[in-house]
N, C-alpha and C positions, 0 to 999 in steps of 0.2 A: 724440635722447635715450636712454641707456640707464638704466632702469627696472629696478629690481631688485625684486620682490615676496619675504616672507617670510612662510612659514606652518608649522604642525607638519605637516600634509599636505594633501593635495588629494583628502581622502577628502567622500564628501555631507555639505554643512554649508553653512548661510548666507553665512560668512566666505571659504569657497572659493568659491561660486557667484560670489559677488561678483569676486574676483579674477580667477576665468576669464574673466567678462564685461569686465573692465578689460583684461586682457591681450588677450585676439583682438579686440578695438578698436583698442587701442593697436597690436598688431603690424600690423594691416591699414593704418593710418597712418604704418607705414615704423618705427615706433620699435621700436630693440633690446631685448628683453622676457627676462627670467631669472626661473624662480619657484624657488625656493630653499625646499627642506621640510627642515625642521630636525629632525623627529621621524618620519620613516616615507618610504616611497614608495609610499604608494596615489595612484592619479590616478584619480578618478571623471567627471573629464569632460573634451569633445572641447577640444582647444586646435588653434589657429592651427600651421600647420608650422614658423611662425618665432621661436616660442616654445622657450627652452631650458630643460627643466625640470633640476633638480640635486637629492640628497638628501644631507643634510651629517651622516647618520646615523641609524639606526634608533631606538626606544625605546631610554633609557638605565637602564628597571629598575634604577634607583638607583644605578647606576655612575659613582663619581665619574671615572671615567678616560675612559667615555663621552661623560660632559657635555664633559669638558676636551677631548676630540678634536671633538666637535660645533663647541666653540666658536673653535677652532683652524681648522678646515675653514671655518666662517663668515667668518670675518676673512681668510682667504686669498681667499675671492672676492672679498669687499669690494673688498680692495687691487690686485685687476688693473686695476679704475677706478676711481679717486678722482673723476670724476665723473660715477660713476653714482649716482642717487637711488634711496635705499633706502627701501621701503613696506612696513613690518609690520603683519600681524594676526595676533591672539592672543594671551591673557596668559602663555603660555610663551615662544612665540616672539618674543614682544615683549622679553622679558627678555635672550635671549641676544642678539637683534640689537641690544638696547640696548649689552651688554657687550662685541661684536665690535666695534662701532664708536670704542670709546675711542679718542681720539688721533688719529683718521682724519678725512679732510677731506670724508670724502660727506656729503649731506644726508642726514637720517632723517625719517622723518615717520612716526608711530606711529598707528595706527587702533583706538581704544575703541569695540568692537563690543557690549556688552551692559549689564547695568545695574552703574554702577560701585560700589554698594553690595555686589553680590554678590563682591568680590574680598575674599578673605580676608586678604589682606594691604595696605590699603592706600597704608601709610607706605613702602613699600618700593615700588610700584607707581607712586606719585607721583615719587620718587626716579628711578626708570628715565623716567617720562615727559620730566622734566626734562631729561634728555640730547637729547631730540628740538628739530628745527626748526620741528616743524607739528604738532601733535596733532588730527587728524581725528574727529568724534564724528557720531553720528547724528540726536539731538534736542538741542534749546535746555537741554532739562532735564538729559540728560548732562552739558553742560559747567557746569551750576551746581553739579556735584556735587565740584569740585574746587576748590584754591587760586585766589586770585585769579592769581599768578604763571603758573599752567598755562592758567588760561581765557584770557590774553591771546595764548597759542599756538593755542588753540582755533581751529576751522570746523567749520560742520557741513554736511555731505552725506548726505544721504538714499542709500539702495540703489537700485540702476538697474533696470529692468525689461527684461530682454532681447528683442532686436529679432525674435527666431525662435520665439516664442510661437507657439503656433496661435490660430486667428481664435476669438472665442467662441461655443459652442455656440447655434444657433439653433433646435434641435429640442425636442422633448419631452425633461424631465431623467429622469435612473431614479432610483428611489428609494434613493439612496444617501449616507449623510453621510460626506467625506473630511476627514482630518486629516493634516498632516506632518509629520515634525520626528523628530529622536532619542528614544529611550525610555530621556529622563533625567528627572530628579527636577525642573528647568527648565519642562519642559514639562508638568506634572499631568496627567497620563493619567489615573489616578484621579478628578480632578474629571469630565473626559470620560465615561466609563464611567457614573460614579454618573449622571449627567445624562441619558446616553444610555439607562438603564436606566428612569428616572423616564418618557422621551418614548417609550420601547419600549413602554410599557403602553398607551399611545392609539394609538401607529403602529405595529403589530407588524409591519409591510409594510417596513420599512426596515432597511436592514445599515450597520454603522460600519466603513467600512475605514480602517485607520491604515496609514501608508506611511513608513516607517523602521525602523533595526534600534538594539541597543542592550541594556544587560545586564541593564536591569529588564523585558527581555520576557516571561520566566516567571513572576515575581511580577503582572505586569500581568494574566497569562492566568488564572492564579489568581484575579485578582478578578473578573473576568468571569466565571469559573465561580459565584464565591460570589453575584454578582448575577444568576444565570441569564438571562445574554443573550451567553454563550460562543460559541451556534450563529449568531447574528447579527452577529458579531464577527471580519472578517477583517485577519490579520496579516499585511498587504503584503511588509514588508520594504524593504528599498531597492531600488527601480527606477528602471532610465534616462528610460523614456520616461512619468514621473509626470504632465507636463502631459496627455498623451493619457489617462492611465488616470482623471483625477479630471473633465476638459470637461463630462462629461452629468452629473457629481453634482447633487444638487438644493441641496446645500449645503456649505461649508466653514466647518470649526470650528477655533479656535485655545483653547487652555486654559490657556496659559502662566502661570504666577508671577510674571515678568520676561520681556522681550526688550529688545532694539534694534529694529530695524526686523526684523519677521519676511519676509524672501524669497519665502518656501511660500504666506504670506498675500497678498504685494505680488502674487504671480503667480495665484494662484487669483481675487483681484479682477480684473488684467488679462484672465483667461478669462473673465470675467462671472458667475462665481461668487456668489451670494449668500453673504455671510459673516458669520461671528459671531466675536469676540474679546474675549477679558476685556481691561480698559481696564487693561492690566499698565505698571508703570514701566518704561521712563525715557519714557513719552509715544510709543513709536513705533507702538501700532495708533491712537491718537488723531491722531498726525499722519498717518495714511494713512484713516481712517475720522470723517466726519462721521455720527454717529448718524442711524439711520433716513432718511438719505440714501443714503449708497452701502453701508451695512452695519449691524451692530449691535454695540454694547460692552455687556458685563456686568460687572459687578463680579467683581476677582480672588477667586476660593475660592468663589463662590457657585452651588453646584450647582443650588438653585432657580430661580435667574435664568437660568445658561443653559439648563436644562430648557426653562424658559419661550419662550424666545428660539428655541432649536430648533422647539418646537411652533409658533411662530407662524409662522415661514418654512412650515411644512408643511400650516397650514392656509389661509393668505392668499397664495394663487397669486400675484395681481398683484403684490402688495405685494414678495413674493421677486422677481420678475422684473423689477420697475422697481430693487430694490436692486442687481441684478448687471448692468441696464443702465448705469446710474450706476459702480458699481464698474470697467466696463472703460476707463472713460476715463483710470484713475491711469497707463495707457499712455503717453500724453501728457504728465505731470503729470512721471512718473519716468522718463521716457526713456532707451535708453541712450546717445544722442547727448550729450542736457543734463548727464547726472551724469558721463558721461566727460570732457565739456569741463571741467566745475567741478573735478575730481579733479588734470587736467593744468594748470591754471591754478593750484593750489596745488604741485604736482610743478616747476613754471616756477619759481617764486620764487626769491629768495634773501634767506634769512631768515638770521641769528645766532641760534646758541641762548644 
C-alpha cells in the first residue's frame, strides 16, 4: 500500500510524533510511505530510510500566489498514484489536502487531533470533512461534536506509545516537576506557574522544568519573575532526548485548557511518572487516566486544585510510586503495534465518500 501523510511540517508536536510512529512502523512492514509537509520543511523526528519526505512549500505569509502553488504541488503529488491513500493531520493541512483531492480517485482520511470546539470556522471545517472517506478521532466525545452525517464516517483511534521509550525509572526520583508542550495559550502555562508558586512555598527544593518552545516564552518568563519563582523554573526549549530528561522527575504535569490526547502525557505515563492532568475537553486525559489509580485529574483552570495535587504527590511518596507503577501499564493498552494495526484497518477500507 502507498500511504501519503500530509501535515504542515514535522516540527516537534503531537500530530507530528504520531505520524513519525505510524510512518516508521508501516515502512518496516514494507509499505510505501510518503510524508508531504504543506507549510515548511522542518523535520524533528528520526524516520525510517524508506520514508520519502517532500516539502510542498514554505509558509505562505498571506500570499495567494504561494497558496495556489502549494495546492498545485499537492495535487501533482497525489495524481502520481491514484491508488495511494492520503491521510491528513492538522487543520491547515486538512484544508489544502481536501481541496487538492477534489476530483481525484485517491481515498482520503482526515484526522481530528484537537478539541473540535476550538476550531474558529466550524462550518468550513465540516464542509472539508465531508470530502473525506473516513474521519479519525481520538475520543468518543470528539465524535459527538459533529453532525450525524460526519459521525457516520468517524472512527476512534487513540495515540500510540512508541516502542522505543526507555524503561521506567526504578531509582530515586529527582526533586523536579516536568511539563512538555509548546508555549502556546492552549497549554495554559500561567496556570502551571501559579500552581507551582503555591507549591513552592511548601516545597522550595523542587524545580519546574518546561520542555518546549513557542512565542509565549518571554511573557511566561515575566510571569515567573512576578511570582518570584524564576530561579526555580528552567526553560528547557525543544530537546530531542526529552524522555531521558524527564524519566527521573518526581512528577509530570499537564495544565492544558483543552487537548485531544496528549502524546507527552502518554509517554510520561509509559515512563512510570506520577502524572497530574487537567480533565480537559475532549476527554483525552480521562481516557488515559483513572483518577487516583494511575494518575490525578484536576478541574481545568483551577490553580488551587493543581497545587494541592502537586503537594499530595510530594508528600505521599508511596501513593506517588503506586500511581507511577500503574501509569506504566499504558504501554500495553496503547502499544505501537495495536494502534498501527487499527490505523491500517481504516486505511485498507473501501469506503465511498
